[in-house]
C-alpha positions in Angstrom: -3.1 -14.0 -10.5 -0.2 -11.9 -9.4 -0.1 -10.4 -5.9 -0.2 -6.7 -5.1 2.6 -5.3 -3.1 0.3 -5.0 0.0 -0.5 -8.7 -0.2 3.3 -9.5 -0.6 4.2 -7.4 2.5 1.4 -9.1 4.5 2.6 -12.6 3.4 6.2 -11.8 4.4 5.1 -10.5 7.8 3.2 -13.7 8.4 6.4 -15.6 7.7 8.5 -13.7 10.3 9.7 -10.7 8.2 9.8 -7.2 9.7 9.9 -3.8 8.0 13.4 -2.4 8.4 13.2 0.8 6.4 11.4 2.4 3.5 13.1 4.5 0.8 10.5 6.2 -1.4 8.2 3.4 -2.7 10.5 0.5 -1.8 10.1 -1.4 1.5 13.1 -3.2 2.9 12.1 -6.3 4.9 14.3 -8.7 7.0 13.7 -11.9 8.9 15.6 -11.7 12.2 15.7 -15.5 12.5 17.0 -16.5 9.1 18.8 -13.2 8.4 17.2 -13.1 4.9 16.4 -9.7 3.4 14.3 -8.6 0.5 13.0 -5.4 -1.0 9.4 -5.0 -2.1 8.5 -2.2 -4.5 5.3 -0.7 -3.0 3.5 0.6 -6.1 -0.2 0.6 -6.8 -0.2 -2.0 -9.6 0.1 -5.8 -9.2 3.6 -7.1 -9.5 4.7 -9.1 -12.5 5.2 -12.8 -12.3 9.0 -12.7 -12.4 9.3 -10.0 -9.7 6.9 -11.9 -7.4 8.9 -15.1 -7.9 12.2 -13.4 -7.3 11.0 -11.8 -4.0 9.7 -15.2 -2.8 13.0 -16.8 -3.7 15.0 -14.2 -1.8 12.8 -14.7 1.2 13.2 -18.5 1.0 9.5 -19.1 0.6 9.6 -20.8 -2.8 
């Protein structure tokens, strides 16, 4: 089952990411140790499988 944006943000925070900024409904997150950065769309619906996979790849968690 796909994650919601809130669950994704929580997962990224647990893995060392911090919220850098927010522009509208998109949250920019960055890991200060690995210098990896990703953007999470913060909408009310669950994310699609490809988007979820792409964010995890950018974050280095997959």
